C-alpha positions, 0 to 999 in steps of 0.5 A: 656710781657705777651698776654696770658689769661685773662688780654688781654681779660680784656682790650678788654672787657674794650675797647668795653664796653667804646665804647658801652658807647660812642655810646649810648651818641652819640644816646642819643645827637642826638636823643635830638636834633632831638626832639629840631628839631621836637619842632620847626617844630610843633611850625611853623606848628601849627602857620601856620596852624593859619593864618600866611603864611611861609614867615613871619613865617621864618621871625620871627624865623631868627628874633629870631635867631638874637636876641638870637645871640645877646644876647636879650634871653628875647625876645619872639615872 
């Protein structure tokens, strides 16, 4: 088995590139999830600022999650 020179370097380079792509995709996914969470927080904060108290906002959010889980995607609040 030939372990000298360019073949091993080439395989190591491919492995490192694959790991870098995987890491990049993971970071992009986390950033996307963070942005969705921040959007939800901003929306709730906005509604609280317009007179809804925390309990009502949380109740409405839980109802939306429950309706989404049951397949009622068309229900908006």
